C-alpha positions as CSV (number, residue, x, y, z in Angstrom):
1,M,-5.5,-19.1,29.5
2,T,-6.2,-15.9,31.3
3,V,-4.1,-12.8,31.4
4,N,-3.9,-10.9,34.8
5,R,-1.6,-8.5,36.5
6,R,0.2,-11.2,38.5
7,R,1.0,-13.1,35.4
8,F,2.3,-10.1,33.6
9,I,4.5,-9.1,36.6
10,Q,5.9,-12.5,36.8
11,G,6.7,-12.4,33.1
12,S,8.2,-9.0,33.4
13,A,10.4,-10.0,36.3
14,G,11.8,-12.8,34.3
15,L,12.5,-10.6,31.3
16,S,14.3,-8.1,33.5
17,A,17.0,-10.6,33.9
18,I,17.7,-10.6,30.1
19,S,20.8,-8.4,30.5
20,A,22.4,-11.1,32.7
21,M,21.5,-14.1,30.5
22,S,24.2,-15.8,28.6
23,L,23.3,-15.9,25.0
24,G,26.9,-16.0,23.7
25,R,28.4,-13.1,21.8
26,A,26.0,-10.4,20.6
27,V,26.8,-9.5,17.0
28,E,25.5,-6.9,14.6
29,S,26.0,-8.1,11.1
30,S,27.1,-5.5,8.6
31,A,26.6,-7.8,5.6
32,T,23.9,-6.9,3.0
33,C,22.4,-10.3,3.4
34,V,22.8,-13.3,5.6
35,E,21.3,-16.6,4.5
36,M,21.3,-19.4,7.0
37,S,20.9,-22.6,5.1
38,L,22.8,-24.9,7.4
39,S,21.7,-28.4,8.0
40,A,19.5,-28.8,11.0
41,P,22.1,-30.4,13.4
42,Q,24.3,-27.3,12.9
43,I,21.6,-24.9,13.9
44,E,21.1,-24.1,17.6
45,K,17.5,-24.5,18.7
46,P,15.2,-23.1,19.8
47,L,15.7,-20.1,17.5
48,F,13.6,-16.9,17.2
49,I,13.8,-14.2,14.5
50,A,11.8,-11.0,14.5
51,T,11.5,-7.8,12.4
52,W,13.6,-4.7,13.1
53,P,16.4,-4.2,15.6
54,F,13.9,-3.6,18.4
55,G,12.9,-7.2,17.9
56,K,16.2,-8.3,19.4
57,A,14.9,-7.8,23.0
58,S,11.8,-9.7,22.1
59,C,13.8,-12.6,20.7
60,E,16.0,-12.8,23.7
61,A,13.0,-12.7,26.0
62,A,11.4,-15.5,24.0
63,L,14.5,-17.6,24.3
64,Q,14.6,-17.1,28.0
65,V,11.1,-18.3,28.4
66,T,12.0,-21.6,26.8
67,Q,15.2,-21.9,28.8
68,Q,13.0,-21.6,32.0
69,G,10.7,-24.3,30.8
70,G,8.0,-22.3,29.1
71,S,6.3,-23.5,26.0
72,M,7.0,-22.1,22.5
73,V,3.5,-20.4,22.6
74,D,4.5,-18.8,25.9
75,A,7.7,-17.7,24.3
76,I,6.2,-16.1,21.3
77,E,3.5,-14.4,23.4
78,Q,5.9,-13.1,26.1
79,G,8.6,-12.1,23.7
80,I,6.1,-9.8,21.9
81,W,5.1,-8.5,25.3
82,V,8.4,-6.7,25.4
83,T,7.8,-4.6,22.3
84,E,4.1,-4.1,23.1
85,A,5.1,-2.5,26.6
86,D,7.8,-0.3,25.1
87,V,6.4,3.2,25.1
88,K,9.2,4.4,22.9
89,N,8.0,2.3,20.0
90,A,5.4,4.3,18.0
91,S,4.0,1.4,16.1
92,V,3.4,-1.3,18.5
93,G,1.3,-1.4,21.8
94,I,1.2,1.4,24.3
95,G,2.7,4.6,22.9
96,G,1.6,3.6,19.4
97,I,0.4,6.3,17.0
98,P,-3.4,6.7,17.4
99,N,-6.0,6.7,14.6
100,A,-7.5,9.8,13.1
101,A,-9.9,10.1,16.1
102,G,-7.1,10.0,18.6
103,D,-7.7,6.4,19.7
104,V,-4.9,3.7,19.7
105,E,-6.2,0.6,17.9
106,L,-4.1,-2.5,18.0
107,D,-3.9,-5.6,15.8
108,A,-2.3,-8.9,16.7
109,C,-2.2,-12.6,15.8
110,I,-0.5,-15.9,16.8
111,M,-0.2,-19.2,15.0
112,T,1.0,-22.7,16.0
113,G,2.5,-25.1,13.6
114,P,1.9,-28.5,15.2
115,D,-1.9,-28.1,15.2
116,H,-2.2,-25.3,12.5
117,N,-4.2,-23.3,15.0
118,A,-4.5,-19.5,15.0
119,G,-6.1,-16.6,16.8
120,S,-6.2,-12.8,16.1
121,V,-7.7,-9.6,17.1
122,G,-8.2,-6.4,15.1
123,A,-8.8,-2.7,16.0
124,I,-8.9,-3.5,19.7
125,Q,-8.6,-0.7,22.2
126,D,-7.5,-0.2,25.8
127,V,-5.6,-3.6,25.9
128,L,-1.9,-3.6,26.8
129,H,-1.1,-6.9,25.2
130,P,-3.2,-7.7,22.1
131,I,-1.0,-10.8,21.5
132,S,-2.4,-12.3,24.6
133,V,-6.0,-11.7,23.6
134,A,-5.2,-13.3,20.2
135,R,-3.9,-16.3,22.1
136,M,-7.2,-16.4,24.0
137,V,-9.1,-16.3,20.8
138,M,-7.1,-19.3,19.6
139,E,-7.4,-21.3,22.8
140,K,-10.8,-20.4,24.2
141,T,-13.1,-20.0,21.2
142,P,-13.9,-21.8,18.0
143,H,-13.1,-18.6,16.1
144,V,-9.9,-17.2,14.5
145,M,-10.5,-13.5,14.7
146,L,-12.4,-11.0,16.9
147,V,-12.4,-7.2,16.1
148,G,-13.3,-3.9,17.6
149,D,-15.7,-3.7,20.6
150,G,-16.3,-7.4,20.5
151,A,-12.6,-8.2,20.9
152,Q,-12.4,-5.6,23.7
153,R,-15.3,-7.1,25.6
154,F,-14.0,-10.6,25.1
155,A,-10.6,-9.5,26.6
156,F,-12.2,-7.8,29.6
157,D,-14.5,-10.8,30.2
158,N,-11.4,-13.0,30.4
159,G,-9.6,-11.0,33.0
160,V,-7.7,-8.3,31.1
161,S,-7.6,-5.0,32.8
162,P,-8.1,-1.8,30.7
163,T,-5.1,0.3,29.9
164,D,-4.9,3.8,28.6
165,L,-2.6,3.4,25.5
166,L,-2.4,7.0,24.4
167,T,0.7,8.6,25.9
168,A,1.0,12.3,26.5
169,E,3.6,12.6,23.7
170,Q,1.4,10.8,21.2
171,R,-1.6,12.9,22.2
172,K,0.5,16.1,21.6
173,R,1.5,14.8,18.1
174,W,-2.0,13.8,17.2
175,Q,-3.3,17.3,18.1
176,A,-0.5,18.8,16.0
177,W,-1.6,16.4,13.1
178,Q,-5.2,17.5,13.5
179,A,-4.2,21.2,13.4
180,A,-2.3,20.6,10.1
181,E,-5.2,18.7,8.6
182,S,-2.8,16.5,6.8
183,V,-3.1,12.8,5.7
184,K,0.4,11.3,6.0
185,K,1.7,8.2,4.4
186,P,3.3,5.9,7.1
187,Q,7.1,6.0,7.1
188,I,8.5,2.4,7.1
189,D,12.0,2.4,8.5
190,E,14.0,1.6,11.6
191,D,13.5,5.1,13.2
192,H,9.7,4.9,12.8
193,H,9.6,1.3,13.7
194,D,6.6,-0.6,12.5
195,T,5.1,-4.1,13.1
196,I,6.8,-6.7,15.2
197,A,6.5,-10.1,13.5
198,M,8.3,-13.0,15.3
199,L,8.9,-16.6,14.2
200,G,10.3,-19.4,16.2
201,I,11.4,-23.0,15.9
202,D,11.8,-25.5,18.8
203,T,14.2,-28.3,19.3
204,K,11.8,-30.7,17.6
205,G,11.5,-28.6,14.4
206,D,8.0,-27.3,15.1
207,L,7.2,-23.8,14.0
208,Y,5.3,-20.9,15.7
209,G,4.8,-17.2,15.0
210,G,3.2,-14.0,16.3
211,C,2.6,-10.5,15.1
212,S,1.5,-7.2,16.8
213,T,1.1,-3.6,15.7
214,S,-0.7,-0.3,16.1
215,G,-0.8,0.0,12.4
216,W,-0.9,3.0,10.1
217,G,-0.6,6.2,12.1
218,Y,-3.7,8.5,11.9
219,K,-5.6,5.8,10.0
220,I,-9.3,5.9,9.5
221,P,-10.9,4.4,12.7
222,G,-11.6,0.7,12.2
223,R,-8.9,0.2,9.7
224,I,-7.2,-3.3,10.0
225,G,-4.0,-4.0,8.3
226,D,-2.2,-7.2,7.4
227,S,-0.8,-7.9,10.8
228,P,-3.8,-9.9,12.2
229,I,-4.7,-11.5,8.9
230,I,-3.5,-15.1,8.9
231,G,-1.7,-15.5,5.6
232,S,-0.9,-11.9,5.1
233,G,1.0,-10.6,8.1
234,L,1.9,-14.1,9.4
235,Y,1.7,-17.6,8.2
236,V,3.0,-20.9,9.7
237,D,3.1,-24.2,7.9
238,N,4.7,-26.9,10.1
239,Q,5.7,-28.9,7.0
240,V,7.6,-26.1,5.2
241,G,8.3,-22.9,7.2
242,A,7.0,-19.7,8.5
243,A,7.0,-16.1,7.3
244,G,6.1,-12.6,8.7
245,A,5.6,-9.2,7.1
246,T,6.3,-5.6,8.1
247,G,5.6,-2.5,6.2
248,L,2.5,-1.1,4.4
249,G,-0.2,-3.5,5.2
250,E,-2.4,-2.9,2.3
251,N,0.3,-3.9,-0.1
252,V,0.8,-7.2,1.8
253,M,-2.9,-8.0,2.3
254,R,-3.8,-7.8,-1.4
255,H,-1.4,-10.6,-2.1
256,C,-1.5,-12.8,1.0
257,G,2.2,-12.0,1.4
258,S,3.4,-14.3,4.1
259,F,1.5,-17.2,2.7
260,L,3.2,-16.5,-0.6
261,V,6.7,-16.6,1.0
262,V,5.9,-19.9,2.6
263,E,4.8,-21.3,-0.8
264,M,8.0,-20.2,-2.4
265,M,9.9,-22.2,0.2
266,R,7.6,-25.1,-0.5
267,N,8.8,-24.9,-4.1
268,G,12.4,-25.2,-3.1
269,A,13.5,-21.6,-2.4
270,T,15.7,-20.7,0.6
271,P,14.1,-18.3,3.1
272,T,15.9,-15.2,1.6
273,E,15.0,-16.3,-1.9
274,A,11.4,-16.9,-1.0
275,C,11.1,-13.4,0.4
276,E,12.7,-11.9,-2.7
277,Q,10.4,-14.0,-5.0
278,A,7.4,-12.9,-3.0
279,V,8.4,-9.2,-3.4
280,R,8.9,-9.7,-7.2
281,R,5.6,-11.4,-7.6
282,I,3.7,-8.6,-5.7
283,A,5.5,-6.0,-7.9
284,E,4.5,-7.9,-11.0
285,L,0.9,-7.9,-10.0
286,D,0.9,-4.3,-8.6
287,P,3.2,-2.3,-11.0
288,K,1.5,1.0,-10.3
289,N,2.8,0.9,-6.7
290,L,6.3,-0.4,-7.6
291,G,8.1,2.6,-6.1
292,N,6.0,2.7,-3.0
293,L,5.4,-1.0,-2.0
294,D,7.1,-0.6,1.4
295,I,7.0,-4.4,2.1
296,N,9.5,-6.5,4.0
297,F,9.4,-10.2,4.9
298,I,11.2,-12.5,7.3
299,A,11.2,-16.3,6.8
300,L,12.2,-19.4,8.7
301,S,12.5,-22.8,7.2
302,K,11.5,-26.2,8.7
303,Q,15.2,-26.9,8.9
304,G,15.9,-23.7,10.9
305,G,17.4,-21.7,8.1
306,F,16.3,-18.1,8.1
307,G,16.5,-15.0,5.9
308,A,14.8,-11.7,4.9
309,A,14.3,-9.3,2.0
310,G,12.2,-6.3,1.2
311,T,11.9,-2.9,-0.4
312,S,12.7,-0.8,2.6
313,Q,16.4,0.3,2.4
314,G,18.0,-0.4,5.9
315,F,15.5,-3.1,6.9
316,R,17.1,-5.2,9.5
317,Y,15.9,-8.1,11.6
318,S,16.8,-9.9,14.9
319,V,17.9,-13.4,15.6
320,A,18.5,-15.2,19.0
321,S,19.4,-18.7,19.7
322,P,21.3,-20.5,22.6
323,K,24.5,-19.7,20.8
324,E,24.1,-15.9,20.1
325,S,21.9,-12.9,19.7
326,R,22.4,-10.6,16.8
327,I,20.9,-8.0,14.3
328,V,21.1,-8.9,10.7
329,S,20.8,-6.7,7.6
330,A,18.2,-8.0,5.2
331,K,18.4,-8.2,1.5
332,A,17.5,-4.8,0.1
333,M,15.6,-4.9,-3.1
334,T,15.7,-1.6,-5.2
335,E,13.0,-0.6,-7.7
336,K,15.3,-1.3,-10.5
337,A,16.1,-4.8,-9.3
338,I,12.4,-5.8,-9.0
339,G,10.9,-3.9,-11.9
340,P,10.6,-5.1,-15.5
341,E,14.0,-3.8,-16.5
342,G,15.6,-5.9,-13.7
343,G,15.2,-9.0,-15.7
344,N,15.4,-10.9,-12.4
345,R,11.9,-12.3,-12.0
346,K,11.2,-15.9,-11.1
């Protein structure tokens, strides 16, 4: 697979028709938690879920790819393109917050359930769609991950055109940050966006996933978060389910967060229960960060059930299927609920 301008324009043209597509009634759920544990025949497939409300457009785009005959890998890749190309999103793709040196460094990965294959890139610069380079790594090399200058050279050698990712607005903010000489903790909420993690299941029950981010704003150059790490920011097990993470990557990486969620599902938990149990397990192992974990998970089961939970109040995620497209409120876990006094650990 190569990425070129013609292919991107074709994909973008198809995505521009999203507003006209018939996905059924778009609904935003006001419920605190929605757990889909219906039997497989009752769930419309293919189905896609993604972190945050901005993931709704990506899920719809992914669904459209499949409806036009594209593969699930195409769907994950091109769905994530939408968020990567959104200059208003400060934590994914072009327009992302730069590192401390003023350079936008991107992380991404992709994983396929049927063959348990994966590819990822870390700290890559000047590439509009790191998810596509991650796919190239998966399909064109014997490796799983390329980083930094090596990842960039690999992308350019495979037909990717360089793109200036630092927008004028982000340059202005970076200069103000430099002047203040401050080190800021990343804010993890809807307004400040964050990683897009996307999971999908096809009509045969096969699972796929992808993840993309610009990471921690004003990070030390070369920092790589959880998003491109298989088992941390994303994990797909075609026998069980898939999971993705969003939030403060360091707190996910230390515990192989997405892998942990999938293993909870393997042990019988529903998707939402698995996300909750993973958060509690991480809190148990990392009590010093209990009030500042900033971790959220989405999960999708082999049967097509889905759910989410995390520590960020107001964390919401997006779902799209042939029946409908909607935004769902995740299970919000307070410090009291997950701490020792919560008495609710499993």
